[in-house]
C-alpha positions, -999 to 999 in steps of 0.1 A, spaced: -2 1 0 13 32 -5 21 63 17 5 92 15 38 109 5 37 85 -24 4 86 -41 10 110 -70 21 96 -102 54 95 -118 64 90 -154 93 68 -167 106 47 -199 113 10 -193 150 8 -199 156 -28 -193 132 -53 -191 135 -93 -184 103 -110 -203 110 -144 -189 112 -132 -150 87 -101 -153 110 -72 -140 135 -41 -151 137 -11 -145 122 24 -158 142 52 -160 119 84 -142 111 113 -164 117 135 -133 152 126 -133 150 111 -98 168 81 -110 155 47 -119 126 25 -101 120 -9 -107 92 -24 -123 75 -56 -114 49 -71 -140 28 -83 -107 22 -43 -105 14 -35 -145 -26 -29 -140 -32 -23 -179 -34 -50 -200 -1 -54 -223 35 -62 -219 62 -41 -210 92 -37 -231 120 -16 -231 111 20 -245 74 16 -233 59 52 -214 47 40 -186 30 62 -148 34 46 -118 27 51 -80 59 46 -54 53 20 -30 81 -8 -8 96 -36 -18 80 -55 7 109 -80 6 140 -56 1 120 -20 20 134 -2 -11 116 19 -36 93 2 -64 68 13 -88 33 2 -79 2 8 -100 24 5 -133 1 17 -163 12 19 -195 12 51 -219 27 43 -250 40 8 -261 76 5 -276 57 -32 -292 45 -31 -327 11 -31 -334 2 -60 -354 -29 -54 -376 -49 -88 -392 -77 -101 -408 -87 -132 -402 -81 -161 -422 -112 -173 -446 -110 -202 -427 -120 -182 -396 -91 -199 -376 -65 -174 -374 -49 -141 -387 -32 -129 -419 -5 -100 -404 -12 -72 -433 9 -51 -414 33 -40 -386 29 0 -371 49 3 -344 28 28 -316 
């Protein structure tokens, strides 16, 4: 649970991300250094990757006592959007284009 000091939202950009382990670090846009981000604190649907812009609160990790991102929301994903159309058989999609967001 966030303390009253930490209820404001901050912004940052994911600078490193370990997808198999579900964690990484974001560079805060306010210049206050990097912050630990864990996938379990992601409140939006989607995936995190290097370059993804996020908004977050700050909480303390119960194991280490260090500050970490909480209630993480994706502002802009760095992952490409895949646009497709249903296959005639209805079994899936064929990719028609890949675009950045």
